[in-house]
C-alpha positions in Angstrom: 2.2 3.4 14.9 3.7 3.9 18.4 3.0 1.5 21.3 0.4 3.7 22.9 -1.5 4.3 19.7 -1.4 0.6 18.8 -2.6 -0.3 22.3 -5.5 2.1 22.0 -6.5 0.6 18.6 -6.3 -2.9 20.0 -8.4 -1.9 23.0 -11.0 -0.3 20.7 -11.2 -3.5 18.6 -11.5 -5.7 21.8 -14.3 -3.5 23.1 -16.0 -3.6 19.7 -16.0 -7.4 19.6 -17.3 -7.6 23.2 -20.2 -5.5 22.3 -21.2 -7.1 19.0 -23.6 -9.6 20.6 -25.7 -6.7 22.0 -25.2 -4.3 19.1 -27.6 -3.7 16.2 -26.9 -5.6 13.0 -27.8 -4.4 9.5 -27.8 -7.1 6.9 -27.5 -5.6 3.3 -30.0 -8.2 2.2 -32.6 -6.5 4.3 -32.0 -3.3 2.3 -32.5 -5.0 -1.0 -29.0 -6.3 -1.9 -29.1 -9.4 -4.2 -26.3 -12.0 -3.9 -26.5 -13.1 -7.5 -23.6 -11.1 -8.9 -25.8 -9.5 -11.5 -28.2 -7.1 -9.7 -26.8 -3.7 -8.8 -26.8 -3.6 -5.0 -25.1 -0.2 -4.6 -28.2 1.6 -3.2 -28.7 -1.2 -0.6 -25.1 -1.0 0.7 -25.4 2.8 1.0 -28.7 2.5 2.8 -27.3 0.0 5.3 -24.3 2.3 5.9 -26.6 5.3 6.5 -28.3 3.4 9.3 -25.1 2.1 10.7 -23.5 5.6 10.7 -26.5 7.2 12.3 -26.7 4.7 15.2 -25.5 6.0 18.6 -24.3 2.5 19.5 -21.7 0.3 18.0 -23.2 -1.7 15.1 -22.4 -4.5 12.6 -23.0 -4.1 8.9 -23.2 -7.6 7.6 -22.6 -8.9 4.0 -23.6 -12.6 3.8 -22.3 -15.2 1.4 -22.9 -14.6 -2.3 -21.6 -12.2 -5.0 -22.8 -8.6 -4.8 -22.4 -6.3 -7.8 -21.9 -2.7 -6.9 -20.7 0.5 -8.6 -18.6 3.0 -6.7 -19.7 3.6 -3.1 -18.7 6.4 -0.7 -19.2 5.6 3.0 -19.0 9.0 4.5 -18.8 10.2 8.1 -18.5 11.6 10.6 -20.8 9.0 12.2 -22.6 9.1 15.5 -20.6 6.1 16.9 -17.0 5.1 16.6 -17.5 1.3 16.5 -18.7 0.1 13.2 -17.9 -3.5 12.4 -18.3 -4.5 8.7 -18.3 -8.3 8.4 -18.0 -9.6 4.9 -18.6 -13.3 4.3 -19.3 -12.8 0.6 -17.7 -11.2 -2.5 -18.2 -7.7 -3.7 -17.9 -7.4 -7.5 -17.2 -4.3 -9.6 -18.9 -3.9 -13.0 -17.0 -5.5 -15.9 -17.8 -2.5 -18.1 -14.9 -0.1 -17.5 -17.1 2.9 -18.1 -19.9 1.8 -15.7 -18.2 1.7 -12.3 -18.9 5.3 -11.4 -17.1 8.7 -11.1 -15.5 8.3 -7.7 -11.7 7.7 -7.6 -12.2 4.7 -5.3 -14.6 1.9 -5.9 -15.1 1.5 -2.1 -14.2 4.6 -0.2 -14.4 5.7 3.5 -14.2 9.3 4.4 -14.1 11.1 7.8 -14.9 7.9 9.7 -13.5 7.3 13.2 -13.5 3.7 14.4 -14.3 1.2 11.6 -13.3 -2.5 11.3 -13.6 -4.4 8.0 -13.3 -8.1 8.5 -13.1 -10.9 5.8 -14.5 -11.1 2.4 -13.3 -10.7 -1.2 -13.2 -7.5 -3.2 -13.1 -8.3 -7.0 -12.2 -5.1 -8.9 -12.6 -6.7 -12.4 -9.6 -4.8 -13.6 -8.7 -7.0 -16.6 -10.8 -5.1 -19.2 -9.1 -1.8 -18.3 -5.6 -3.4 -18.3 -6.3 -4.8 -21.8 -7.5 -1.4 -23.0 -4.3 0.3 -21.7 -2.0 -2.4 -23.1 -3.7 -2.1 -26.5 -3.2 1.7 -26.6 -6.9 2.4 -26.9 -8.9 5.3 -25.4 -9.5 4.2 -21.8 -11.0 5.8 -18.7 -8.7 8.2 -16.9 -8.6 10.3 -13.8 -11.6 10.0 -11.5 -13.2 7.3 -13.6 -10.3 4.9 -12.9 -10.9 3.0 -9.7 -8.8 2.1 -6.7 -10.5 -0.7 -4.9 -10.5 0.3 -1.3 -9.7 3.8 -0.1 -9.6 5.6 3.3 -9.3 9.4 3.5 -9.4 11.5 6.7 -10.1 8.4 8.8 -8.8 7.4 12.2 -8.7 4.1 14.1 -9.2 1.7 11.2 -8.7 -2.0 11.1 -8.8 -4.1 7.9 -8.4 -7.8 8.7 -8.6 -10.9 6.5 -9.7 -9.0 3.4 -8.8 -10.2 -0.1 -8.5 -7.8 -3.0 -8.5 -9.2 -6.5 -7.7 -7.6 -9.8 -8.1 -3.9 -8.9 -8.3 -1.5 -11.9 -5.5 0.5 -10.3 -4.3 0.7 -6.7 -5.8 -2.0 -4.4 -5.7 -0.1 -1.0 -5.1 3.6 -0.6 -4.6 5.3 2.8 -4.6 9.1 2.6 -4.7 11.7 5.5 -5.4 9.0 8.1 -4.2 8.2 11.6 -3.9 4.8 13.3 -4.7 2.3 10.6 -3.8 -1.4 10.8 -3.9 -3.9 7.9 -3.5 -7.5 9.0 -3.9 -10.8 7.2 -4.7 -8.9 3.9 -4.2 -10.7 0.6 -3.8 -8.8 -2.6 -3.6 -10.4 -6.0 -3.3 -9.2 -9.6 -1.1 -10.5 -12.6 2.5 -9.3 -12.8 1.8 -7.4 -16.0 -1.3 -5.5 -14.7 -0.4 -1.8 -15.0 -0.5 0.6 -12.0 -1.9 -1.9 -9.6 0.0 -0.9 -6.5 -0.9 -3.2 -3.6 -1.0 -0.7 -0.7 -0.4 3.0 -1.1 0.2 5.2 2.0 0.6 9.0 2.0 0.0 11.9 4.3 -0.8 9.5 7.1 0.7 8.6 10.5 0.7 5.5 12.6 0.0 2.9 9.8 0.8 -0.8 10.5 0.8 -3.6 7.9 1.3 -7.1 9.2 1.0 -10.7 8.0 0.1 -9.6 4.5 0.8 -11.0 1.0 0.8 -9.0 -2.2 1.2 -10.2 -5.7 0.6 -7.5 -8.3 1.9 -5.6 -11.3 3.4 -2.5 -9.6 4.7 -1.7 -6.1 3.6 -4.1 -3.4 3.7 -1.1 -1.1 4.3 2.5 -2.2 5.0 5.1 0.5 4.2 8.6 -0.6 4.9 12.1 0.7 3.8 12.8 4.3 3.9 9.3 5.6 5.4 8.9 9.1 5.6 6.3 11.8 4.9 3.4 9.5 5.6 -0.2 10.3 5.5 -3.2 7.9 6.2 -6.6 9.3 5.8 -10.3 8.1 5.2 -9.3 4.6 5.5 -11.2 1.3 5.9 -9.5 -2.1 5.9 -11.1 -5.5 5.4 -10.6 -8.3 5.6 -6.8 -8.2 8.0 -3.9 -8.0 8.9 -4.3 -4.3 8.4 -2.0 -1.4 9.1 1.6 -2.5 9.5 4.8 -0.6 8.4 7.2 -3.3 8.3 8.3 -5.7 9.2 11.5 -3.9 10.1 15.0 -5.1 7.7 15.2 -8.0 6.7 18.6 -6.5 9.0 21.4 -5.3 7.1 21.8 -2.0 6.4 18.4 -0.6 6.3 16.8 2.8 8.8 14.1 3.5 8.8 10.5 4.7 10.2 9.6 8.1 10.3 6.9 10.8 9.6 3.8 8.7 10.3 0.2 9.8 10.1 -2.6 7.3 10.8 -5.9 9.0 10.7 -9.6 8.2 9.9 -9.4 4.5 10.2 -11.9 1.6 10.6 -10.8 -2.1 10.2 -13.4 -4.8 10.8 -12.6 -8.5 10.3 -8.9 -8.1 11.8 -6.1 -10.1 12.9 -4.4 -6.9 13.3 -5.3 -3.3 13.8 -2.4 -0.9 13.7 0.8 -2.9 13.8 4.6 -2.3 13.0 6.6 -5.4 12.9 10.3 -6.1 12.4 12.5 -9.2 15.5 14.0 -10.8 14.4 17.6 -10.2 14.4 20.3 -7.4 12.3 19.6 -4.3 12.4 20.2 -0.5 11.3 16.6 0.3 13.2 14.1 2.3 13.3 10.4 3.4 14.9 9.8 6.8 15.1 7.4 9.7 14.3 4.3 7.7 15.0 0.7 8.9 15.0 -2.3 6.6 15.5 -5.4 8.7 15.4 -9.2 8.1 14.6 -9.3 4.4 14.9 -12.4 2.1 15.5 -11.8 -1.6 14.6 -14.6 -4.1 15.8 -13.8 -7.6 15.2 -10.1 -7.2 16.4 -7.7 -9.9 17.4 -4.8 -7.7 17.4 -6.0 -4.1 18.7 -2.8 -2.5 18.2 0.4 -4.6 18.2 4.1 -4.0 17.2 5.8 -7.3 17.4 9.6 -7.3 17.1 9.9 -11.0 13.6 8.4 -11.3 11.8 9.6 -14.4 9.0 7.3 -15.6 8.0 9.5 -18.4 10.8 10.4 -20.8 8.8 13.4 -22.0 9.1 15.1 -18.7 12.0 17.4 -17.8 13.5 15.5 -14.8 17.2 15.4 -15.7 18.3 17.7 -12.9 19.8 16.7 -9.5 17.1 15.5 -7.1 16.4 17.9 -4.3 15.2 15.1 -2.0 17.4 14.5 1.0 17.9 10.8 1.9 19.5 10.2 5.3 19.8 7.6 8.1 18.8 4.5 6.2 19.8 1.1 7.7 19.8 -2.2 5.9 20.2 -5.0 8.5 20.2 -8.7 7.8 19.3 -8.6 4.1 20.1 -11.8 2.3 19.3 -13.9 -0.7 19.8 -13.9 -4.4 19.9 -11.1 -7.0 18.7 -11.6 -10.6 21.2 -9.0 -11.8 24.9 -8.6 -11.0 24.4 -5.2 -9.3 22.6 -6.2 -6.1 23.2 -3.0 -4.2 22.8 0.3 -6.0 23.0 3.7 -4.3 22.4 6.2 -7.1 22.1 9.4 -5.0 21.7 13.0 -5.8 24.8 15.1 -6.7 23.2 18.1 -5.0 22.1 16.2 -1.9 24.2 13.1 -1.4 22.8 10.3 0.7 24.0 10.4 4.3 24.0 8.0 7.1 23.6 4.8 5.0 24.3 1.7 7.1 24.8 -1.8 5.8 24.7 -4.4 8.6 25.2 -8.0 7.7 24.1 -8.0 4.1 24.6 -11.2 2.1 23.5 -11.1 -1.6 24.7 -13.4 -4.4 24.3 -13.5 -8.2 24.5 -16.8 -10.0 26.0 -18.4 -6.9 28.8 -15.9 -6.9 29.3 -12.6 -5.0 27.2 -9.8 -6.5 28.4 -6.2 -7.1 27.7 -2.9 -5.4 27.5 0.5 -7.1 27.6 3.9 -5.4 27.2 7.4 -6.5 27.1 10.3 -4.1 26.5 8.1 -1.1 28.2 8.1 2.3 27.8 5.6 5.1 29.2 2.7 7.1 29.2 -1.1 7.2 29.0 -3.6 10.1 29.7 -7.3 10.1 29.8 -9.3 6.9 28.7 -7.3 3.9 28.5 -9.0 0.4 28.8 -7.5 -2.1 31.7 -5.5 -0.8 30.7 -2.0 0.3 31.2 0.9 -2.1 30.3 3.5 0.6 
């Protein structure tokens, strides 16, 4: 998110808060929601949204204290106003029955909305029954019946502040085809062995900012997919999880790239990866460029710095060719801490499209209180200052 876009978003939020006292408020209780954690309150939430979305003035949709059971909910725009403030003091709870949540790919989804703030509250996705089903190898819901917790598609000027997401069935937060989205003070939590529970997934979106956020989950803490641009992550803690990943990229031949990404002031604890770029080992016209990883602390991380251009999660797939994704202009600045494996820096780049413009600037990583090792294949770049392990570029 550039400075002008961020300023516009902050001004929008400030004006929204100034007008709250005079704006209409729709309490979901008034529409029939029950805070008992047992009664299905889906219809009440959707009725409250309909009123909020049809208002010509900024409004507040209020969820009081209590536990509210809901199935999948689609909050759809465009709305008649661009200042909807959703204040959650309670907890939203998904059904425990993995077949009962609904047929929408997101449990709570916003589409075509301009100007919405979600503040506070807990979203309990009740994902454990689905994880158990998967781990046991039983027949489980797939496709549209498997839920991400909170999704935004084709939305602009979104703020998510102080929200906690627990135990999502799959991804916790998904941002898709959006502009100017800010997540701040978000907490995401799921067990380290929960499958496919990415914390925050961003794709086909510009101007996304994630700040002061903590993620503990069973997959990528943040996954950055094709078409993401002008993305900033700052003051971010990850662990357990699979780290912050750009990718996977290159799954499709024709695919938009990722560019202008800044990841700053991060801490990784006990994760399988730290800062990772991954692309499928097959032809593609995708790319990842102009990436800055700055001020990162690694605490017992298996792959602190990793470019993996032979990514192939399913051995049944044919992905043994050279990756077509072009990786260039990637800077690692002030990356320090401990690796759980001897190889702390691994640039496994494509034979067809070698990595270019890789820059290591003051990198200090150790393994068992000794210098770690670096491994390079098809990678070109430079080093600045103290770099440990010694550069293989």
